[in-house]
Structures are given as C-alpha cells and as structure tokens.
C-alpha positions in Angstrom: -50.9 -13.2 -14.9 -47.7 -15.1 -16.1 -45.0 -15.5 -14.2 -41.6 -13.3 -14.2 -39.0 -14.6 -16.6 -36.0 -14.9 -14.3 -33.3 -11.8 -15.5 -29.9 -13.1 -16.8 -28.0 -12.6 -13.8 -30.6 -14.6 -11.7 -29.8 -17.6 -14.1 -26.1 -17.2 -13.1 -27.1 -17.0 -9.3 -29.5 -19.4 -9.2 -31.9 -17.9 -7.4 -35.2 -16.2 -8.1 -36.3 -13.2 -6.3 -39.5 -12.5 -5.1 -38.8 -9.0 -4.9 -37.3 -8.2 -7.8 -36.3 -4.4 -6.3 -33.6 -6.1 -3.7 -31.9 -7.1 -6.6 -31.9 -4.0 -8.6 -30.8 -2.4 -4.7 -28.2 -4.3 -4.6 -26.9 -3.3 -8.1 -27.1 0.3 -7.4 -24.3 1.9 -6.5 -24.1 5.4 -4.2 -23.1 7.2 -7.5 -26.1 6.6 -9.1 -28.4 7.0 -6.1 -30.7 9.8 -4.9 -29.2 9.1 -1.6 -26.4 6.8 0.2 -29.7 5.2 1.9 -30.7 4.3 -1.5 -27.7 2.5 -2.7 -26.4 -1.0 -2.2 -24.2 -0.1 0.9 -26.8 -1.1 3.6 -27.2 -4.4 1.8 -23.1 -5.0 1.0 -22.9 -4.5 5.2 -25.4 -7.2 5.5 -24.2 -9.3 2.8 -20.5 -9.0 4.6 -21.9 -10.8 7.6 -23.5 -13.4 5.9 -20.3 -14.4 3.5 -18.3 -14.4 6.8 -20.7 -16.9 8.6 -21.0 -19.3 5.4 -17.6 -19.1 5.2 -16.6 -20.1 8.4 -19.1 -22.6 8.7 -17.8 -24.4 5.7 -14.4 -24.2 6.6 -15.0 -25.5 10.2 -16.9 -28.6 8.8 -14.2 -29.6 5.9 -11.1 -28.8 8.5 -11.8 -30.8 11.6 -8.1 -30.9 12.6 -6.9 -27.3 12.1 -6.8 -25.1 14.8 -8.3 -21.6 14.9 -5.4 -19.7 13.6 -5.5 -21.7 10.3 -8.7 -21.5 10.3 -8.2 -17.6 10.2 -6.2 -17.4 7.8 -8.1 -19.5 5.3 -11.3 -17.3 6.2 -9.3 -14.0 5.6 -8.0 -14.9 2.1 -11.8 -16.5 1.2 -13.4 -13.1 2.1 -10.8 -10.7 0.6 -11.5 -8.3 -1.9 -9.8 -9.6 -4.0 -11.3 -13.1 -3.7 -15.2 -11.7 -3.8 -13.8 -9.5 -6.8 -12.8 -12.9 -8.7 -16.5 -14.4 -8.0 -18.1 -11.3 -9.3 -16.4 -11.4 -12.4 -17.3 -15.0 -12.7 -21.1 -13.7 -12.2 -20.0 -10.6 -14.5 -21.8 -8.3 -12.2 -20.0 -5.3 -13.6 -22.2 -5.8 -16.8 -25.3 -5.8 -14.4 -24.2 -2.5 -12.1 -26.0 0.7 -12.2 -23.3 3.4 -11.9 -22.9 7.1 -12.2 -21.8 8.5 -15.4 -18.6 9.5 -14.2 -17.7 5.6 -13.3 -19.1 4.4 -16.7 -16.5 4.8 -19.2 -13.5 5.0 -16.6 -11.9 1.8 -17.5 -12.4 -1.6 -15.4 -13.6 -1.0 -12.3 -11.9 -1.2 -9.0 -12.2 -4.7 -6.8 -13.3 -2.8 -4.0 -16.8 -1.7 -6.1 -17.3 -5.4 -7.4 -16.5 -7.1 -4.1 -19.0 -4.7 -2.2 -21.5 -5.6 -5.3 -21.5 -9.2 -4.6 -21.7 -8.7 -0.9 -24.6 -6.9 -1.7 -26.4 -9.2 -3.8 -25.5 -12.1 -1.0 -27.4 -9.6 1.7 -30.6 -9.4 -1.1 -30.6 -12.9 -1.4 -30.7 -13.3 2.4 -33.3 -10.3 2.9 -35.5 -12.5 0.2 -34.8 -16.1 0.8 -33.3 -16.1 4.0 -30.0 -17.8 5.3 -30.3 -21.1 3.3 -30.8 -19.4 -0.1 -28.0 -17.2 0.6 -26.0 -20.0 1.6 -26.4 -21.9 -1.7 -25.7 -18.9 -3.7 -22.2 -18.5 -2.3 -21.2 -22.0 -1.0 -20.1 -23.5 -4.3 -17.8 -20.7 -4.8 -16.6 -20.5 -1.6 -16.0 -24.0 -1.4 -13.3 -24.1 -4.3 -11.5 -21.2 -2.4 -11.4 -22.8 0.7 -9.6 -26.0 -0.7 -7.1 -23.9 -3.0 -6.3 -21.9 -0.3 -5.5 -24.7 2.5 -3.7 -26.5 -0.3 -1.5 -23.2 -1.2 -0.5 -23.3 2.6 0.5 -19.4 2.1 -2.9 -17.8 1.9 -1.5 -15.6 -0.9 1.1 -13.9 1.4 3.3 -13.9 -1.3 5.8 -11.8 0.5 6.3 -14.2 3.4 6.7 -17.4 0.3 9.5 -15.3 -1.3 11.2 -14.1 1.7 11.7 -17.7 3.1 12.5 -19.0 -0.2 15.2 -16.2 -0.9 16.9 -16.4 2.5 16.9 -20.3 2.5 17.8 -21.1 -1.2 19.3 -17.8 -2.7 21.1 -16.6 0.5 19.6 -13.1 0.2 16.7 -11.4 1.2 14.2 -9.5 -1.0 14.3 -6.1 -1.3 11.3 -4.0 -2.7 12.0 -1.1 -5.0 9.7 1.8 -5.7 10.5 2.7 -9.3 7.2 5.1 -10.1 4.4 6.6 -8.6 1.3 7.9 -10.5 -2.0 9.7 -9.4 -3.2 12.0 -6.8 -2.1 11.6 -3.0 -5.6 10.4 -2.2 -5.7 7.5 -5.3 -1.9 7.0 -5.7 -0.6 4.0 -7.9 2.7 2.7 -7.3 5.2 0.6 -9.7 7.5 -1.6 -7.5 9.8 -4.1 -8.1 11.9 -6.8 -6.2 15.5 -7.7 -6.2 17.6 -10.3 -4.8 21.3 -10.8 -4.8 21.0 -8.2 -7.4 18.8 -9.8 -9.7 15.8 -7.4 -10.6 12.4 -9.0 -11.4 9.4 -7.3 -13.5 8.1 -4.7 -11.8 4.2 -4.6 -11.1 1.6 -1.7 -10.2 -0.8 -1.3 -7.5 -3.4 1.1 -5.7 -1.4 0.8 -2.3 2.5 -0.3 -1.6 1.3 -3.5 0.1 -0.7 -4.5 -3.0 2.1 -3.5 -5.5 4.6 -5.2 -3.3 2.6 -8.5 -3.0 2.0 -8.7 -7.2 5.8 -8.1 -7.4 6.6 -10.7 -4.9 4.3 -13.3 -6.9 6.0 -12.2 -10.3 9.4 -13.1 -9.0 8.1 -16.7 -7.5 6.6 -17.6 -10.7 9.7 -16.6 -12.8 11.8 -18.3 -9.8 9.3 -20.9 -10.5 8.3 -21.3 -6.7 4.5 -21.2 -7.4 2.2 -22.1 -10.2 -1.0 -21.2 -10.6 -4.0 -23.6 -10.7 -7.2 -21.3 -11.2 -7.9 -17.6 -12.0 -6.0 -15.8 -8.9 -5.1 -18.6 -7.4 -1.6 -20.1 -6.7 -0.3 -23.0 -5.3 3.5 -23.5 -4.1 5.3 -25.9 -6.7 9.2 -26.9 -6.7 11.6 -23.9 -7.5 13.8 -23.9 -10.4 17.6 -25.0 -9.8 19.7 -22.1 -9.3 
C-alpha cells in the first residue's frame, strides 16, 4: 500500500498526521458538526494549554533576567486572540476550515474563530505526536512574536503608550469619543476616535469598545510618529515627530 501524501496544510504545519482524522476534527467548527462534541472545541481547549506552556518555556529561557510580571505581560500578548489569529492567517487556516453554510459567505472570519482553530490544530498535533511535535510546530512562530513583543516594551497596550506620550509631550490627556454604533446588542461594533488637545485623529471600528479604543490609540500613535510597524500586526516604539 502506498503511503498517504501529505495535505497542503500538513506541508505548512510541517507535521504529517498518523491519524488524519484528528486534523479534520481540528478544522471542524461547531456550526458544521452534528454536535459540539464532534467539533474542534475539545482540541481547542487542549491546544490552548499546550500553547501557553510552550510560550512560557520559551519566554523563561530567552529572558533569564526578566521578573515574573514582565514575563507575564509578554505571554499575555503572545497567546492573545489577535496574535493567534495572525499565526492562523500565515498558515491560511481559513481556507481549510469546515464551516456551516451561514458562516461561509459572511465575509472575513472573526479573529476568535481562526485563533480557536489554531489552538485546535496545536491540540491535534499534541494528541497525534506528543508535546515535542506540537512544540516544534508552533515554536518558530512564537519565538518571533516573543522577541518583537519584548522589543516593543508596551505589549500592544497602545492606550497606555498614548497616555504617557500625550501627557509628557503634548501636555494633554487623550479623550476617546464614540462616533457610531452598529449591530444588535449581542454583537455591536463601535466607531471610536481619539482627541488630544482639540486635535481629532482618524477613528477605528472594533467589536468591543476596548478593541476600538486600542486601535484608535494606535492610529494616533502612528500619525504622531511614536510607533512604527515592523511586521504584520507588530509595532515598536520609535521617535515622535516634532511638535
């Protein structure tokens, strides 16, 4: 019997499953499964724990002089929904997900869905090949994010960076204003802008007020020249433009 050829996703992951059904399960969203137990939710739960352990071990070894609080800040960003969704995008997981008909043509998939799929795939690799196989798969992506997050020094808390810059350099505190709201109560989106000393910056939309405020703060920081982009979704603090 000839050996099974690896799928394109297995090529991207760099791991070939002994049990291909595990990968199929990891890619099956609850909207398509006959029951939630037949979806990727249990693998997501397991993968989340593996992801956290690999991140903690990498951070611990790479930064022997950092204290627990600083290590925790780095971990929180690296395992965040947005970071996991960025890795999922690099792997093109969206192209392989099995979704219900109602979600197939609903536009871009939310970060919560693709990040959960990534965790499920990590869990599937762990079950199929053990911890080292799962760690080998996800470690290169995490190492890049850990280094950039440590370099940034702000762990993507753009509101905090803007607050400090505005008070110290501009002499005013940022004010966040809600300009618009859309959607039903259980799935509202918010349009929020930042004003500093009478200057209004471009607004941002977000699925929560917190996310919209963070994105609006980032827009202001980029317009002020305080941060610069070094990779997709990754920013570091640079020099502010002259007042």
